N, C-alpha and C positions, 0 to 999 in steps of 0.2 A: 738657766744655763748661760745666757749672755751676761747677767750680772756677775756670776762667778768668774767668767772669763775677764771681764773688766777688772775685777778685784785682783785677779792674778797678774794681769798686765801691769797694773799700778804697783803691785808688790814687786814685780820683776824689775820695773824701772827703778824703784827705790833701792832694791838690792844691787842693781847694776851701778847706781850712783855711789852706794855705800861700800860695795865690795869689788870695786873695779880692780883693785890691786890683787885680790886673791881669786881671780877668775880660774887660773889653772887648777888650784886646789879644789875649788868648787866643781870645776869640770870633772875632775877625777872622782870626787865624791858623788857628783850627779850620775856619772856613768855606773859607779857601784850601786847607787840607789836605783837607777834604772834597771839594772840587771836583777837586783833583789825584788823590786816592784814587779818587773816582768814575770819573774818566777812566782811571786805571790799571786799575781793576776791570773796566771795560767792555772795555779792550784785552785784558786777560788772559782775560776770559770769551770774547771773540771768537777769541783765539788758541787757547784750550782747545777751543772748539767746532769750530774748523777742524781742529785736530789730531785730535779725536775723530772727525770726519767722515772724515778721511783714513784713520785707522786702521780705521774701519768699512768704508770702501770697499776697503782692502787685504784685510781679513778676508773680505769678500764675494767678492773676486776669487779669493782662495785657496780659499774654499769652492767657487766655481764650477769652478776648475781640478781640485779634488779630485773634484767630482761628475763632470766630464767624463772624468777618468782612470778613475773607478769604472765609468762607463757604458761606456768603451772596453774595460775589462777584462771586464765582464759580456757585452759584445757578442762579444768574442773567445772567452770560455768557452762562450757559447751556440752560436757557430758551430762550435767544436771538438766540443761534445756532439752537435750535429746531424749533423756530418760522421761522427762515430763511430757514431751510431745508424743513419745511412743505410748506412754500410759494413757494419755488422752485419746490417742487414735484407737488403742485397744478397747477403751471404755465405749467410745462412739460405735465401733464395729460390733462390740458385744450387744449394745442397745439395739442397733439396727438388725442384728441376727435375731434377738429376742422378739422384736416387732414382726420380723418376717415370719418367724415360727408361729407367733400368735395369729397373724393373719392366715397362714396356711392351715392352722388348727380350726380357725373360724370357718374357712372355706370348706374344709373337710366335714365339719359339723353340718354346714349348710347342704353339702352334697349328700351326706348321710340322711338328712331330713327329707331332701327330695327323693332319695331312693326309698325311704320309708313310706312317703306319700304314694310313690308309684307302686310300692308293694301292697299298700292298703287298697289302692284303686284296683290293682290286679285281683286281690283277694275278693273285693266286692263284686267284680265282674265274674269271678269264679263262682262266688256264692249265688249270684243271679242266674248264671248258667246252670248251676246244680239245681236251683229252685225250678228252672224251666224243665230240666230233665226229670225232676220228681213229678212235676205236673204232667209231663208227657208219659211218665211211667204209670201214673194214676189213670190217665186216659186209656193207656193200653190195657191196664187191668180191667177197667170198666168195659172195654171192648171185648176182652176175654170173657168177662161175665156174661156180656150179651151174646157171645158166641156159644157159651155154655147153655144159655137159655134157648138159643136157636137149636142147639143140638137136641135138647130135651123136647122142643117143639117138633123137630124132625122125627124123633122117635115116636112121639104121639101121632104125627101124621102117617108114618109108615104103618103103625097099628091100624089107623083108620083106613089106610089104603087096602089093607087086607079085607076090611069089612065091605068097602064099596069103591067102585071105580070112580064114582063122583068125588070121593075123598082123594082118590089118586090124582084126578085133574087138579083139585084144590092144592094138593101137595106139589104137583108140578108148578103151579103158580107160585107156591111158596119157595120152591127151588129157584125159580126165576128171580124172585125177590131177594133170595139169599145170594144169588149170583151177582145181583146188583150191589148188595151190601158188601160182597167180596171185592167187587170193583171199587166201591167207595173206600174200603179198607186199604186196598192197594194204592188208591189215590192219597189217602191219609199217610201211608208209609212213604210215598214219594214226597209228600210235603215235609214229613219228618226228615227225610234225607236232605232235602233243600235246606231246611232249618239247620241241620248239622253242618252242611257245607258253609252256610252263612256264618255259623259260629266259628268254624275253623278259619274262615276268611277274616273275621273280626280278630281272632287271636293272632293270626299272621300279621295283621295290621298293627296290633299292639306291640308285637315283637319288633316289627320294623321301626315303630315310633321309639321304642326303648333303644334300639341300635343307633337311631339318629340322635337321641339324647346323649348316648355315650360318646358318639363322635363329636357332638357339640362340646361335651365336657373335656374331651381330649384337646380340641381346638383352644378351649378357654385356658387349659393348663399350659399349652404351648405359648399362648399370648402372655400368660403370667410369667413364664420363664424368660421370654424375651424382655418383658418389663424389668424383671429382676436383673438380667444381664446389662440392660441400659443403666439401671440404678447403680450397679457395681462400677460400670465405666465412668459414670458421673462422679461417684466417690473416689475413684482412682485419679481422675483429673483434679478434683478439689484437694486431694492429699498432695499431688505433685505441686500444685500452686502454693499450698501452705509451706511445703518444703523449700520451694524456690524463694519464697518471701523470708523464711527463717534464715536461709543461707545468705541472702543479700543483706539482711540486718546484721548477721554475724560478721560479714566482710566489712560493712561500714564501721562496726565497733572496732574491729581489728585495725582498720585504716586510721581511725581516730586515735587509737592507743599508739600506733606507730608514729603518727604525726606528733603526738605529745612527747613520746620518747625522744624523737629527733630534736624537738625544741629544747627539751631538758639537757640533751647532750650538747647542743649548740651553746646554750647558756653556760654550762659547766666549762666548755672549752674557752669561751670568751672570758669567764672569770679567771680561769687558770692563766690565760695569756695576759690578762690585766695584772694579776699578781706577779707574774714573771717579769713583765715590763717594769712594774714598780720596783721589784727587788734589784733588777739590773740597773735601773736608773739610779737607785740609792748607791749601789756599789760603784757605779761609774762616777757619780758625784764625789764620793769619798776619794776615789783614785785621782780624779782631776784636781781636787784641792791640793793633793800631795805632789803632783807632777807639774812640770812646766808646760807652757802652752804648746810647744812643738811636740812634746811627748803626748800631750792630750789629743792633738790633732791626729797624730799617727795611731794612737790607741783608738780614737773614735772611728777612724776609717777601718781599722781592723775589727773593732766591735760591730760596726755596721755590716761588714761583710759576714762576720760570724753570725750576727743576728739574722741576716737574710738567709744564710745557709740553714740555720736552725729553724727558722720559720718555714722555709721550703720543705725541710725534712719532716717537721711536725705536720705541715699540711698534707704532705704525701702519706704520712703515717695515718693521719685522721681519715683521709679519703679511702685508703685501703681498708681501715677498720670499719668505716661506714659501709663500704661495698660488701665486705664479708658479713657484717650484720644484716644487711638488706637481703643478701643471698640466702643466709641461714633462715631469716624470717620467711622469705618466699617459699623455700623448700619445706619448712615446717607447715606453712599454711596449705601448700599443695598436698602434703601427706595427710593433714587433718581433713581437708576437703575430700580426698579420695577415701579415707577411712569412714567418714560420715556417709558418703554416697554408698559405699559398699554395705554398711550396716543397715541403712534405710532400705536399700534394694533387697537385702536378705529378709528383713522384717516384713516388707510388703509381699515378697514371694511366699513366705510362710503363712501369712494371713490369707492370701489368695488361695493357697493350697487347702488350708483348713476350711475356708468358706466353700470351695468346690467339693470337698469331701462331704461336708454337712449337707449341701444341696443334693449330691448323688444319693446319700443315704435316705434323705427324705423322699426323693423320687422313687427309689427302690421300694420303700415301705408303702407309699401310695399305690404303686403298680401291683404289689403283692395283695394289698387290701382289695383293689378293684378286681384282680384276678379271682380272688376267693369269692367276692360277691357275684361275679359272673358265673363261676362254677356252681354256686348255690342256686342261682336263678335257673341255670340249665338243668340241674338235678330236679328242681321243682317242676319245671316245664315238662321234663321227661316223665316224672311221676304222674302229672296230670294227664299227659298224653296216654300213658299206660292205662290209667283208670278209665279214660274215655273209650279206649279200644276194648277194655274188658266189658264195660257197659254195653258198648255196641255189639260185641260178640254175644253177650247174654240176651240182648234184645233179638238178635237174629236167630239165636237158638229157640227162644220162645215163639218167634214168628214161624220158624220152620216147624216146630211142634204143633202149633195151632193149625197150620196148613195141612200137616199130615193127618191130624185128627179130623179136619173138615173133609179131607180127601177120603179117609176111611168111612166117615159117615155117609158121604155121597155114594161111595161104592156099595155100602150096605143098602 
């Protein structure tokens, strides 16, 4: 710039020396040239401004398209990551449910095995009690046979009493012996009753032990349910932590992409400003070569003012665009965040409902099976009690018949 000014000054001095006589004509021609140049400058400035505005508009559109494409890519990546995370969560929950079902089946099998063992022990005890009852029945039959023999002896004694008084005395002695045997029989019956009572007490104790084992099983089931609820709470906390970490990573990635976009926009704007300055400097140099120093100074002042105004306008426009872009991105991020949180909340609620339904169904099935087992045990106990009562009644009838026969024989 300084070199061109010096050249112009030297030229002007030479022209002043050579064309001193034609200053007026040159002044007129200069005025006309100034007007033409002013018009051409205004037209060129207008065209350059329009071209710059078009270029800025195109660059803004390109930036908008790039932002939209980036947002679409980010949205697709977010959806894919969410889908993958949901699938992984569903797989993990499915595996945990299968493991819990396997454990519950194993526990049911163990409880059934314990019930079978208890049933076998009860059957063994019942068989032993039946064996004891059979032995008692055999002893009673032997006693009945002995009573029959005694009756025969009594008859023979009565016949002998008719023959002799001495035999009557002997028969009285025999009657006393029979009375003693009857007392012994009564004592044996009392012993049998005591044995029956002891058997009933043992059965009562076994039933009490079964009830206690059932209560222990119910307590075990409640403890297992509490453990399962705690495990579900731990799973819920781990899921929330994983979601928080994924959200933080997504926010960091979005922040990095925003920073890269801002850097690219800044570089683009700097390049545009550089190109604009170069074009304007070239145009100004061409104009300064054709104009005088005074015109150049005035034009430079005007151009500087225009440049400052344009730069201020461009700066304001860029700031407004950046603010709009920032607001748009923030609103999009908030909407995406809300949508993600809602979807994740819905998926978690649906999974929790499914798990709760599955647990309730399992509990109902277990309660039904336990209720059926208890009803079967009660029916078996009732049938055993009826059989025992029937046997007791039969024994009492036999005893009453034997006593009646003895009473009749004594009366005879």
